[in-house]
N, CA, C and O atoms as a CHARMM CRD file, in Angstrom:
* protein
*
  348
    1    1 MET  N    -34.59400  21.33400  21.00500 PROA 1      0.00000
    2    1 MET  CA   -34.08800  22.83600  21.14200 PROA 1      0.00000
    3    1 MET  C    -33.42100  22.96200  22.52400 PROA 1      0.00000
    4    1 MET  O    -33.13100  24.08300  22.94200 PROA 1      0.00000
    5    2 LEU  N    -33.20900  22.04400  23.12900 PROA 2      0.00000
    6    2 LEU  CA   -32.53000  22.17900  24.42900 PROA 2      0.00000
    7    2 LEU  C    -31.09400  22.84000  24.47200 PROA 2      0.00000
    8    2 LEU  O    -30.71300  23.65700  25.31100 PROA 2      0.00000
    9    3 HSD  N    -30.42700  22.37100  23.49100 PROA 3      0.00000
   10    3 HSD  CA   -28.98800  22.93400  23.33900 PROA 3      0.00000
   11    3 HSD  C    -28.69100  23.92000  22.22100 PROA 3      0.00000
   12    3 HSD  O    -27.61400  24.49700  22.07400 PROA 3      0.00000
   13    4 ARG  N    -29.80700  24.05300  21.41900 PROA 4      0.00000
   14    4 ARG  CA   -29.90300  25.08900  20.22400 PROA 4      0.00000
   15    4 ARG  C    -28.65500  24.75100  19.31900 PROA 4      0.00000
   16    4 ARG  O    -27.88100  25.65200  18.99600 PROA 4      0.00000
   17    5 ILE  N    -28.47500  23.51400  18.93400 PROA 5      0.00000
   18    5 ILE  CA   -27.30800  23.21300  18.08400 PROA 5      0.00000
   19    5 ILE  C    -27.86300  22.81600  16.66900 PROA 5      0.00000
   20    5 ILE  O    -28.42000  21.72800  16.52000 PROA 5      0.00000
   21    6 PRO  N    -27.72600  23.60500  15.74300 PROA 6      0.00000
   22    6 PRO  CA   -28.13200  23.25000  14.28900 PROA 6      0.00000
   23    6 PRO  C    -27.58000  21.97000  13.76900 PROA 6      0.00000
   24    6 PRO  O    -26.36300  21.79700  13.71000 PROA 6      0.00000
   25    7 ALA  N    -28.44300  21.06000  13.38800 PROA 7      0.00000
   26    7 ALA  CA   -28.06600  19.81500  12.87400 PROA 7      0.00000
   27    7 ALA  C    -28.78100  19.39300  11.64900 PROA 7      0.00000
   28    7 ALA  O    -29.88500  19.88300  11.41200 PROA 7      0.00000
   29    8 SER  N    -28.23600  18.50600  10.83200 PROA 8      0.00000
   30    8 SER  CA   -28.83700  17.93300   9.71600 PROA 8      0.00000
   31    8 SER  C    -29.05800  16.51800   9.94300 PROA 8      0.00000
   32    8 SER  O    -28.34400  15.88600  10.72100 PROA 8      0.00000
   33    9 TYR  N    -30.04700  15.97400   9.27700 PROA 9      0.00000
   34    9 TYR  CA   -30.56000  14.66500   9.47000 PROA 9      0.00000
   35    9 TYR  C    -30.77800  13.95500   8.22500 PROA 9      0.00000
   36    9 TYR  O    -30.93200  14.62100   7.20100 PROA 9      0.00000
   37   10 ALA  N    -30.81800  12.47900   8.17200 PROA 10     0.00000
   38   10 ALA  CA   -30.90400  11.83200   7.04100 PROA 10     0.00000
   39   10 ALA  C    -32.46900  11.52600   6.76200 PROA 10     0.00000
   40   10 ALA  O    -32.75700  11.28400   5.58900 PROA 10     0.00000
   41   11 TYR  N    -33.47600  11.51300   7.69100 PROA 11     0.00000
   42   11 TYR  CA   -34.65600  11.38200   7.51600 PROA 11     0.00000
   43   11 TYR  C    -35.58500  12.50700   7.87500 PROA 11     0.00000
   44   11 TYR  O    -35.33900  13.18700   8.87200 PROA 11     0.00000
   45   12 ARG  N    -36.64700  12.74900   7.12000 PROA 12     0.00000
   46   12 ARG  CA   -37.62100  13.86900   7.34600 PROA 12     0.00000
   47   12 ARG  C    -38.16100  14.05000   8.60800 PROA 12     0.00000
   48   12 ARG  O    -38.28500  15.14600   9.15500 PROA 12     0.00000
   49   13 GLU  N    -38.52100  12.84600   9.12900 PROA 13     0.00000
   50   13 GLU  CA   -39.15600  12.86900  10.59000 PROA 13     0.00000
   51   13 GLU  C    -38.33000  13.73600  11.53500 PROA 13     0.00000
   52   13 GLU  O    -38.88000  14.45800  12.36600 PROA 13     0.00000
   53   14 PHE  N    -37.07300  13.66500  11.40900 PROA 14     0.00000
   54   14 PHE  CA   -36.26200  14.56400  12.40800 PROA 14     0.00000
   55   14 PHE  C    -36.57100  15.89200  12.15300 PROA 14     0.00000
   56   14 PHE  O    -36.72300  16.59400  13.15300 PROA 14     0.00000
   57   15 ALA  N    -36.72200  16.49100  10.90800 PROA 15     0.00000
   58   15 ALA  CA   -37.00800  17.92400  10.61700 PROA 15     0.00000
   59   15 ALA  C    -38.38800  18.00900  11.17700 PROA 15     0.00000
   60   15 ALA  O    -38.61600  18.95200  11.93500 PROA 15     0.00000
   61   16 GLU  N    -39.29000  17.20600  10.92700 PROA 16     0.00000
   62   16 GLU  CA   -40.77200  17.35400  11.42200 PROA 16     0.00000
   63   16 GLU  C    -40.74200  17.44200  12.85100 PROA 16     0.00000
   64   16 GLU  O    -41.58700  18.16000  13.38500 PROA 16     0.00000
   65   17 ALA  N    -39.95900  16.86600  13.51900 PROA 17     0.00000
   66   17 ALA  CA   -39.79600  16.85300  15.04800 PROA 17     0.00000
   67   17 ALA  C    -39.06100  18.12900  15.55900 PROA 17     0.00000
   68   17 ALA  O    -39.04300  18.33400  16.77300 PROA 17     0.00000
   69   18 GLY  N    -38.43700  19.02300  14.68200 PROA 18     0.00000
   70   18 GLY  CA   -37.96800  20.11100  15.38300 PROA 18     0.00000
   71   18 GLY  C    -36.44900  20.17500  14.84700 PROA 18     0.00000
   72   18 GLY  O    -35.86100  21.21800  15.13100 PROA 18     0.00000
   73   19 GLY  N    -35.80400  19.31400  14.19100 PROA 19     0.00000
   74   19 GLY  CA   -34.48400  19.34700  13.57600 PROA 19     0.00000
   75   19 GLY  C    -34.54400  20.54700  12.57900 PROA 19     0.00000
   76   19 GLY  O    -35.57600  21.03200  12.11400 PROA 19     0.00000
   77   20 LEU  N    -33.23900  20.95000  12.32700 PROA 20     0.00000
   78   20 LEU  CA   -33.24000  22.01600  11.34300 PROA 20     0.00000
   79   20 LEU  C    -33.31100  21.66700   9.83700 PROA 20     0.00000
   80   20 LEU  O    -33.88700  22.43100   9.06300 PROA 20     0.00000
   81   21 ILE  N    -32.76000  20.57500   9.43300 PROA 21     0.00000
   82   21 ILE  CA   -32.72700  20.26200   8.11200 PROA 21     0.00000
   83   21 ILE  C    -32.61400  18.75400   7.78000 PROA 21     0.00000
   84   21 ILE  O    -31.86200  18.12100   8.52100 PROA 21     0.00000
   85   22 SER  N    -33.21700  18.09700   6.82300 PROA 22     0.00000
   86   22 SER  CA   -32.95400  16.85600   6.68900 PROA 22     0.00000
   87   22 SER  C    -32.85600  16.60000   5.03600 PROA 22     0.00000
   88   22 SER  O    -33.59700  17.13700   4.21300 PROA 22     0.00000
   89   23 TYR  N    -31.90700  15.77400   4.77200 PROA 23     0.00000
   90   23 TYR  CA   -31.76900  15.35000   3.18200 PROA 23     0.00000
   91   23 TYR  C    -31.46000  13.92600   3.13400 PROA 23     0.00000
   92   23 TYR  O    -30.47700  13.56700   3.78100 PROA 23     0.00000
   93   24 GLY  N    -32.09000  13.08900   2.51500 PROA 24     0.00000
   94   24 GLY  CA   -32.00300  11.62800   2.36300 PROA 24     0.00000
   95   24 GLY  C    -33.02800  10.95100   1.71900 PROA 24     0.00000
   96   24 GLY  O    -34.02100  11.57900   1.35200 PROA 24     0.00000
   97   25 ALA  N    -32.93000   9.80000   1.53800 PROA 25     0.00000
   98   25 ALA  CA   -33.71400   8.97100   0.75000 PROA 25     0.00000
   99   25 ALA  C    -35.21300   9.06700   1.40700 PROA 25     0.00000
  100   25 ALA  O    -35.38700   9.23300   2.61400 PROA 25     0.00000
  101   26 SER  N    -36.21100   8.94900   0.50700 PROA 26     0.00000
  102   26 SER  CA   -37.49500   8.91000   0.94500 PROA 26     0.00000
  103   26 SER  C    -37.74600   7.58100   1.48800 PROA 26     0.00000
  104   26 SER  O    -37.56500   6.60300   0.76200 PROA 26     0.00000
  105   27 LEU  N    -38.20700   7.42000   2.88400 PROA 27     0.00000
  106   27 LEU  CA   -38.56300   6.26600   3.36900 PROA 27     0.00000
  107   27 LEU  C    -39.87900   5.60300   2.66500 PROA 27     0.00000
  108   27 LEU  O    -39.99200   4.40300   2.41400 PROA 27     0.00000
  109   28 ARG  N    -40.75400   6.51100   2.42100 PROA 28     0.00000
  110   28 ARG  CA   -41.99400   6.13800   1.71900 PROA 28     0.00000
  111   28 ARG  C    -41.69400   5.28700   0.33800 PROA 28     0.00000
  112   28 ARG  O    -42.24400   4.24000  -0.00100 PROA 28     0.00000
  113   29 ASP  N    -40.70100   6.00000  -0.34600 PROA 29     0.00000
  114   29 ASP  CA   -40.26100   5.28500  -1.70900 PROA 29     0.00000
  115   29 ASP  C    -39.51800   3.98300  -1.44500 PROA 29     0.00000
  116   29 ASP  O    -39.67600   2.99300  -2.15900 PROA 29     0.00000
  117   30 ALA  N    -38.70800   4.01800  -0.40200 PROA 30     0.00000
  118   30 ALA  CA   -38.05800   2.65200   0.09000 PROA 30     0.00000
  119   30 ALA  C    -39.02300   1.65500   0.43100 PROA 30     0.00000
  120   30 ALA  O    -38.85300   0.53900  -0.06000 PROA 30     0.00000
  121   31 PHE  N    -39.98100   1.84300   1.16200 PROA 31     0.00000
  122   31 PHE  CA   -40.99800   0.96100   1.62800 PROA 31     0.00000
  123   31 PHE  C    -41.89000   0.43600   0.40500 PROA 31     0.00000
  124   31 PHE  O    -42.35100  -0.70500   0.38700 PROA 31     0.00000
  125   32 ARG  N    -42.08300   1.35100  -0.58800 PROA 32     0.00000
  126   32 ARG  CA   -42.86100   0.90800  -1.79400 PROA 32     0.00000
  127   32 ARG  C    -41.96600  -0.05400  -2.55500 PROA 32     0.00000
  128   32 ARG  O    -42.43900  -1.07100  -3.06200 PROA 32     0.00000
  129   33 GLN  N    -40.68300   0.25500  -2.64300 PROA 33     0.00000
  130   33 GLN  CA   -39.74700  -0.69200  -3.25700 PROA 33     0.00000
  131   33 GLN  C    -39.79200  -2.13100  -2.51400 PROA 33     0.00000
  132   33 GLN  O    -39.95700  -3.20800  -3.08700 PROA 33     0.00000
  133   34 LEU  N    -39.62100  -1.94500  -1.19200 PROA 34     0.00000
  134   34 LEU  CA   -39.68200  -3.22300  -0.52400 PROA 34     0.00000
  135   34 LEU  C    -40.94200  -3.92200  -0.77300 PROA 34     0.00000
  136   34 LEU  O    -40.88200  -5.14600  -0.88300 PROA 34     0.00000
  137   35 GLY  N    -42.13900  -3.30300  -0.88600 PROA 35     0.00000
  138   35 GLY  CA   -43.31300  -4.11500  -1.15800 PROA 35     0.00000
  139   35 GLY  C    -43.29900  -4.74400  -2.50200 PROA 35     0.00000
  140   35 GLY  O    -43.66300  -5.90400  -2.69400 PROA 35     0.00000
  141   36 ASP  N    -42.83000  -3.87200  -3.50700 PROA 36     0.00000
  142   36 ASP  CA   -42.52700  -4.58300  -4.87700 PROA 36     0.00000
  143   36 ASP  C    -41.71700  -5.78500  -4.81500 PROA 36     0.00000
  144   36 ASP  O    -42.11700  -6.82500  -5.34000 PROA 36     0.00000
  145   37 TYR  N    -40.59800  -5.71300  -4.20600 PROA 37     0.00000
  146   37 TYR  CA   -39.87100  -7.03800  -3.94000 PROA 37     0.00000
  147   37 TYR  C    -40.55700  -8.11400  -3.30600 PROA 37     0.00000
  148   37 TYR  O    -40.51600  -9.25300  -3.77100 PROA 37     0.00000
  149   38 THR  N    -41.19300  -7.81700  -2.25900 PROA 38     0.00000
  150   38 THR  CA   -41.88800  -8.73400  -1.54000 PROA 38     0.00000
  151   38 THR  C    -43.08800  -9.50500  -2.30400 PROA 38     0.00000
  152   38 THR  O    -43.40900 -10.68200  -2.13900 PROA 38     0.00000
  153   39 GLY  N    -43.60800  -8.66400  -3.08600 PROA 39     0.00000
  154   39 GLY  CA   -44.63700  -9.18900  -4.33500 PROA 39     0.00000
  155   39 GLY  C    -44.01700 -10.18500  -5.33400 PROA 39     0.00000
  156   39 GLY  O    -44.58200 -11.20500  -5.72800 PROA 39     0.00000
  157   40 ARG  N    -42.84500  -9.78900  -5.67900 PROA 40     0.00000
  158   40 ARG  CA   -42.13900 -10.56900  -6.72100 PROA 40     0.00000
  159   40 ARG  C    -41.72800 -11.91000  -6.08300 PROA 40     0.00000
  160   40 ARG  O    -41.96700 -12.96800  -6.66600 PROA 40     0.00000
  161   41 ILE  N    -41.19300 -11.87400  -5.04500 PROA 41     0.00000
  162   41 ILE  CA   -40.81400 -13.12200  -4.25700 PROA 41     0.00000
  163   41 ILE  C    -42.03400 -14.05700  -3.96400 PROA 41     0.00000
  164   41 ILE  O    -41.98700 -15.26600  -4.18800 PROA 41     0.00000
  165   42 LEU  N    -43.08600 -13.44800  -3.47100 PROA 42     0.00000
  166   42 LEU  CA   -44.34300 -14.36700  -3.35600 PROA 42     0.00000
  167   42 LEU  C    -44.93300 -14.77700  -4.58700 PROA 42     0.00000
  168   42 LEU  O    -45.82100 -15.62900  -4.62100 PROA 42     0.00000
  169   43 LYS  N    -44.47400 -14.20100  -5.61300 PROA 43     0.00000
  170   43 LYS  CA   -45.01600 -14.72100  -6.99800 PROA 43     0.00000
  171   43 LYS  C    -44.06400 -15.79400  -7.55100 PROA 43     0.00000
  172   43 LYS  O    -44.33400 -16.33400  -8.62300 PROA 43     0.00000
  173   44 GLY  N    -42.98000 -16.11600  -6.87100 PROA 44     0.00000
  174   44 GLY  CA   -42.12100 -17.14100  -7.27100 PROA 44     0.00000
  175   44 GLY  C    -40.64100 -16.68600  -7.65000 PROA 44     0.00000
  176   44 GLY  O    -39.79600 -17.55900  -7.85300 PROA 44     0.00000
  177   45 ALA  N    -40.33100 -15.41200  -7.74400 PROA 45     0.00000
  178   45 ALA  CA   -39.03600 -14.98300  -8.03800 PROA 45     0.00000
  179   45 ALA  C    -37.98900 -15.30600  -7.04800 PROA 45     0.00000
  180   45 ALA  O    -38.23700 -15.24700  -5.84400 PROA 45     0.00000
  181   46 LYS  N    -36.85500 -15.63700  -7.49200 PROA 46     0.00000
  182   46 LYS  CA   -35.71900 -16.08600  -6.54300 PROA 46     0.00000
  183   46 LYS  C    -35.16900 -14.76300  -6.09200 PROA 46     0.00000
  184   46 LYS  O    -34.85600 -13.90400  -6.91600 PROA 46     0.00000
  185   47 PRO  N    -35.05300 -14.59700  -4.87400 PROA 47     0.00000
  186   47 PRO  CA   -34.34200 -13.23600  -4.26700 PROA 47     0.00000
  187   47 PRO  C    -32.91800 -13.10300  -4.90100 PROA 47     0.00000
  188   47 PRO  O    -32.54100 -11.95300  -5.12200 PROA 47     0.00000
  189   48 THR  N    -32.13200 -14.07100  -5.20000 PROA 48     0.00000
  190   48 THR  CA   -31.00600 -13.95000  -5.73900 PROA 48     0.00000
  191   48 THR  C    -30.96600 -13.36600  -7.17400 PROA 48     0.00000
  192   48 THR  O    -29.97300 -12.78500  -7.61200 PROA 48     0.00000
  193   49 ASP  N    -32.11800 -13.55800  -7.88500 PROA 49     0.00000
  194   49 ASP  CA   -32.15400 -13.08800  -9.36100 PROA 49     0.00000
  195   49 ASP  C    -32.73400 -11.66300  -9.41400 PROA 49     0.00000
  196   49 ASP  O    -32.81200 -11.08100 -10.49600 PROA 49     0.00000
  197   50 LEU  N    -33.13700 -11.09900  -8.28600 PROA 50     0.00000
  198   50 LEU  CA   -33.75600  -9.80600  -8.17700 PROA 50     0.00000
  199   50 LEU  C    -32.58900  -8.75000  -8.23200 PROA 50     0.00000
  200   50 LEU  O    -31.59500  -8.98700  -7.54600 PROA 50     0.00000
  201   51 PRO  N    -32.62500  -7.71300  -8.91800 PROA 51     0.00000
  202   51 PRO  CA   -31.64400  -6.57600  -8.91500 PROA 51     0.00000
  203   51 PRO  C    -31.63700  -5.80100  -7.58200 PROA 51     0.00000
  204   51 PRO  O    -32.66000  -5.59800  -6.92700 PROA 51     0.00000
  205   52 VAL  N    -30.36200  -5.37100  -7.21900 PROA 52     0.00000
  206   52 VAL  CA   -30.17600  -4.46700  -6.20300 PROA 52     0.00000
  207   52 VAL  C    -30.70100  -3.12300  -6.61000 PROA 52     0.00000
  208   52 VAL  O    -30.31100  -2.53000  -7.61700 PROA 52     0.00000
  209   53 LEU  N    -31.67600  -2.63700  -5.71100 PROA 53     0.00000
  210   53 LEU  CA   -32.21000  -1.25400  -6.01800 PROA 53     0.00000
  211   53 LEU  C    -31.56200  -0.24500  -5.14500 PROA 53     0.00000
  212   53 LEU  O    -31.12600  -0.61900  -4.05600 PROA 53     0.00000
  213   54 GLN  N    -31.45600   0.95300  -5.49400 PROA 54     0.00000
  214   54 GLN  CA   -31.03600   2.19600  -4.74600 PROA 54     0.00000
  215   54 GLN  C    -31.99200   3.03700  -4.77200 PROA 54     0.00000
  216   54 GLN  O    -32.70800   3.08800  -5.77200 PROA 54     0.00000
  217   55 SER  N    -32.21000   3.86500  -3.69500 PROA 55     0.00000
  218   55 SER  CA   -33.30900   4.90300  -3.70100 PROA 55     0.00000
  219   55 SER  C    -33.04600   5.85300  -4.92000 PROA 55     0.00000
  220   55 SER  O    -31.91000   6.17400  -5.26800 PROA 55     0.00000
  221   56 SER  N    -34.05800   6.22700  -5.46600 PROA 56     0.00000
  222   56 SER  CA   -34.03300   7.17300  -6.46300 PROA 56     0.00000
  223   56 SER  C    -34.61400   8.54400  -6.11400 PROA 56     0.00000
  224   56 SER  O    -34.30700   9.53500  -6.77600 PROA 56     0.00000
  225   57 LYS  N    -35.43800   8.60000  -5.09400 PROA 57     0.00000
  226   57 LYS  CA   -36.01900   9.67600  -4.67000 PROA 57     0.00000
  227   57 LYS  C    -35.48800  10.26100  -3.23300 PROA 57     0.00000
  228   57 LYS  O    -35.63500   9.64600  -2.17600 PROA 57     0.00000
  229   58 PHE  N    -34.89700  11.44500  -3.34100 PROA 58     0.00000
  230   58 PHE  CA   -34.21800  11.98000  -2.24600 PROA 58     0.00000
  231   58 PHE  C    -35.17200  13.28500  -1.94800 PROA 58     0.00000
  232   58 PHE  O    -35.68200  13.96300  -2.84000 PROA 58     0.00000
  233   59 GLU  N    -35.32600  13.51900  -0.54000 PROA 59     0.00000
  234   59 GLU  CA   -35.96600  14.66500  -0.01000 PROA 59     0.00000
  235   59 GLU  C    -35.15900  15.64700   0.73800 PROA 59     0.00000
  236   59 GLU  O    -34.33200  15.26000   1.56300 PROA 59     0.00000
  237   60 LEU  N    -35.37800  17.04400   0.46400 PROA 60     0.00000
  238   60 LEU  CA   -34.74600  17.93200   1.34600 PROA 60     0.00000
  239   60 LEU  C    -35.87600  18.57800   1.97800 PROA 60     0.00000
  240   60 LEU  O    -36.78300  19.04300   1.28600 PROA 60     0.00000
  241   61 VAL  N    -35.89000  18.65100   3.40300 PROA 61     0.00000
  242   61 VAL  CA   -36.85700  19.21900   4.27800 PROA 61     0.00000
  243   61 VAL  C    -36.19200  20.23100   5.13900 PROA 61     0.00000
  244   61 VAL  O    -35.19000  20.00700   5.81800 PROA 61     0.00000
  245   62 ILE  N    -36.82500  21.36000   5.06000 PROA 62     0.00000
  246   62 ILE  CA   -36.18200  22.50200   6.01700 PROA 62     0.00000
  247   62 ILE  C    -37.32300  22.94200   6.91000 PROA 62     0.00000
  248   62 ILE  O    -38.46000  23.24800   6.55200 PROA 62     0.00000
  249   63 ASN  N    -36.81600  22.92200   8.14900 PROA 63     0.00000
  250   63 ASN  CA   -37.74300  23.50700   9.25800 PROA 63     0.00000
  251   63 ASN  C    -37.42000  24.92900   9.31800 PROA 63     0.00000
  252   63 ASN  O    -36.41100  25.22100   9.95800 PROA 63     0.00000
  253   64 HSD  N    -38.05900  25.82600   8.79400 PROA 64     0.00000
  254   64 HSD  CA   -37.85700  27.27300   8.74300 PROA 64     0.00000
  255   64 HSD  C    -38.07400  27.79800  10.20900 PROA 64     0.00000
  256   64 HSD  O    -37.30800  28.61300  10.72200 PROA 64     0.00000
  257   65 GLN  N    -39.14600  27.28500  10.83000 PROA 65     0.00000
  258   65 GLN  CA   -39.38000  27.66700  12.14300 PROA 65     0.00000
  259   65 GLN  C    -38.22100  27.41500  13.14300 PROA 65     0.00000
  260   65 GLN  O    -37.92100  28.28300  13.96400 PROA 65     0.00000
  261   66 THR  N    -37.57900  26.24600  13.07700 PROA 66     0.00000
  262   66 THR  CA   -36.32300  25.98200  13.73400 PROA 66     0.00000
  263   66 THR  C    -35.22800  27.05200  13.37900 PROA 66     0.00000
  264   66 THR  O    -34.59200  27.65700  14.24200 PROA 66     0.00000
  265   67 ALA  N    -35.08300  27.21200  12.13900 PROA 67     0.00000
  266   67 ALA  CA   -34.01400  28.13100  11.72300 PROA 67     0.00000
  267   67 ALA  C    -34.21000  29.52700  12.30700 PROA 67     0.00000
  268   67 ALA  O    -33.25100  30.15800  12.75200 PROA 67     0.00000
  269   68 ARG  N    -35.38400  29.98300  12.30600 PROA 68     0.00000
  270   68 ARG  CA   -35.67300  31.29800  12.90500 PROA 68     0.00000
  271   68 ARG  C    -35.30400  31.28600  14.43900 PROA 68     0.00000
  272   68 ARG  O    -34.54800  32.14400  14.89600 PROA 68     0.00000
  273   69 MET  N    -35.80600  30.37900  15.15800 PROA 69     0.00000
  274   69 MET  CA   -35.53100  30.10800  16.65500 PROA 69     0.00000
  275   69 MET  C    -34.09100  30.03200  16.84400 PROA 69     0.00000
  276   69 MET  O    -33.66000  30.48100  17.90500 PROA 69     0.00000
  277   70 LEU  N    -33.15700  29.47700  15.88900 PROA 70     0.00000
  278   70 LEU  CA   -31.62700  29.50900  16.10300 PROA 70     0.00000
  279   70 LEU  C    -30.99900  30.96000  15.52500 PROA 70     0.00000
  280   70 LEU  O    -29.79400  31.20900  15.56800 PROA 70     0.00000
  281   71 GLY  N    -31.83800  31.72300  15.06900 PROA 71     0.00000
  282   71 GLY  CA   -31.32500  32.93400  14.56500 PROA 71     0.00000
  283   71 GLY  C    -30.71200  32.87400  13.28000 PROA 71     0.00000
  284   71 GLY  O    -29.95900  33.77900  12.92000 PROA 71     0.00000
  285   72 LEU  N    -30.97100  31.85300  12.52400 PROA 72     0.00000
  286   72 LEU  CA   -30.44300  31.53100  11.10300 PROA 72     0.00000
  287   72 LEU  C    -31.19100  32.14000  10.06200 PROA 72     0.00000
  288   72 LEU  O    -32.40200  32.33200  10.17400 PROA 72     0.00000
  289   73 ILE  N    -30.48400  32.48000   8.97300 PROA 73     0.00000
  290   73 ILE  CA   -31.18500  33.05200   7.77000 PROA 73     0.00000
  291   73 ILE  C    -31.05400  31.90200   6.76800 PROA 73     0.00000
  292   73 ILE  O    -29.93700  31.61600   6.33500 PROA 73     0.00000
  293   74 VAL  N    -32.12100  31.24400   6.38600 PROA 74     0.00000
  294   74 VAL  CA   -32.05100  30.30500   5.20400 PROA 74     0.00000
  295   74 VAL  C    -32.15600  31.08100   3.80500 PROA 74     0.00000
  296   74 VAL  O    -33.11500  31.80700   3.54000 PROA 74     0.00000
  297   75 PRO  N    -31.15800  30.87700   2.99900 PROA 75     0.00000
  298   75 PRO  CA   -31.32600  31.72600   1.65000 PROA 75     0.00000
  299   75 PRO  C    -32.52000  31.16900   0.80900 PROA 75     0.00000
  300   75 PRO  O    -32.81700  29.97500   0.76600 PROA 75     0.00000
  301   76 ASP  N    -33.12400  32.09800   0.19400 PROA 76     0.00000
  302   76 ASP  CA   -34.27500  31.96300  -0.65800 PROA 76     0.00000
  303   76 ASP  C    -34.24300  30.76900  -1.51100 PROA 76     0.00000
  304   76 ASP  O    -35.16400  29.96000  -1.62900 PROA 76     0.00000
  305   77 LYS  N    -32.97500  30.72600  -2.15900 PROA 77     0.00000
  306   77 LYS  CA   -32.71200  29.64600  -3.21600 PROA 77     0.00000
  307   77 LYS  C    -32.81300  28.20400  -2.61100 PROA 77     0.00000
  308   77 LYS  O    -33.35200  27.29200  -3.23800 PROA 77     0.00000
  309   78 LEU  N    -32.24200  28.03100  -1.29600 PROA 78     0.00000
  310   78 LEU  CA   -32.47800  26.86700  -0.60700 PROA 78     0.00000
  311   78 LEU  C    -33.84900  26.62600  -0.22800 PROA 78     0.00000
  312   78 LEU  O    -34.36100  25.51900  -0.40100 PROA 78     0.00000
  313   79 LEU  N    -34.39600  27.47600   0.21400 PROA 79     0.00000
  314   79 LEU  CA   -36.01200  27.36300   0.52900 PROA 79     0.00000
  315   79 LEU  C    -36.85500  26.86300  -0.79500 PROA 79     0.00000
  316   79 LEU  O    -37.76300  26.03400  -0.72500 PROA 79     0.00000
  317   80 ALA  N    -36.43200  27.47400  -1.97000 PROA 80     0.00000
  318   80 ALA  CA   -37.17100  27.23200  -3.17900 PROA 80     0.00000
  319   80 ALA  C    -36.86300  25.81700  -3.68500 PROA 80     0.00000
  320   80 ALA  O    -37.69400  25.12700  -4.27500 PROA 80     0.00000
  321   81 ALA  N    -35.51800  25.40900  -3.39100 PROA 81     0.00000
  322   81 ALA  CA   -35.12100  23.97900  -3.70300 PROA 81     0.00000
  323   81 ALA  C    -35.63700  22.87100  -2.98700 PROA 81     0.00000
  324   81 ALA  O    -35.67800  21.72100  -3.42400 PROA 81     0.00000
  325   82 ALA  N    -36.08100  23.29800  -1.72300 PROA 82     0.00000
  326   82 ALA  CA   -36.46800  22.19200  -0.77200 PROA 82     0.00000
  327   82 ALA  C    -37.82900  21.64000  -1.19700 PROA 82     0.00000
  328   82 ALA  O    -38.69200  22.35500  -1.70700 PROA 82     0.00000
  329   83 ASP  N    -37.98800  20.24600  -0.94500 PROA 83     0.00000
  330   83 ASP  CA   -39.26800  19.59600  -1.19800 PROA 83     0.00000
  331   83 ASP  C    -40.21600  19.94900  -0.23500 PROA 83     0.00000
  332   83 ASP  O    -41.39000  19.86500  -0.59700 PROA 83     0.00000
  333   84 GLU  N    -39.97100  20.35500   0.99600 PROA 84     0.00000
  334   84 GLU  CA   -40.99200  20.82100   1.97500 PROA 84     0.00000
  335   84 GLU  C    -40.14700  21.87500   2.89100 PROA 84     0.00000
  336   84 GLU  O    -39.01900  21.68400   3.34600 PROA 84     0.00000
  337   85 VAL  N    -40.89400  22.93300   3.03800 PROA 85     0.00000
  338   85 VAL  CA   -40.49300  23.95900   4.11400 PROA 85     0.00000
  339   85 VAL  C    -41.55700  23.80000   5.30600 PROA 85     0.00000
  340   85 VAL  O    -42.77500  23.87000   5.14400 PROA 85     0.00000
  341   86 ILE  N    -40.97200  23.59700   6.40500 PROA 86     0.00000
  342   86 ILE  CA   -41.92100  23.74300   7.58300 PROA 86     0.00000
  343   86 ILE  C    -41.88900  25.00000   8.18100 PROA 86     0.00000
  344   86 ILE  O    -40.83100  25.49800   8.56700 PROA 86     0.00000
  345   87 GLU  N    -43.09400  25.61300   8.29700 PROA 87     0.00000
  346   87 GLU  CA   -43.17700  26.91000   8.74800 PROA 87     0.00000
  347   87 GLU  C    -43.69800  26.77400  10.26000 PROA 87     0.00000
  348   87 GLU  O    -43.87600  27.78100  10.94500 PROA 87     0.00000
């Protein structure tokens, strides 16, 4: 909050740390997929035979406290659409 510049981020951890908003792939879901891949390789699958996966779960996190500190009004529809609103 040193410069009070609103910014958006790709990972929820930034919004949790005080950033205004984040929208991006769920790291938890990505790590779960990584674990599945690792398990398949350890069971004998060839890495070249495994399909390329793309994240299917995306998260919208809004830090409402930061928005208020910046003097911003977040529309109710955006708050309702968020996966998490940090008060």
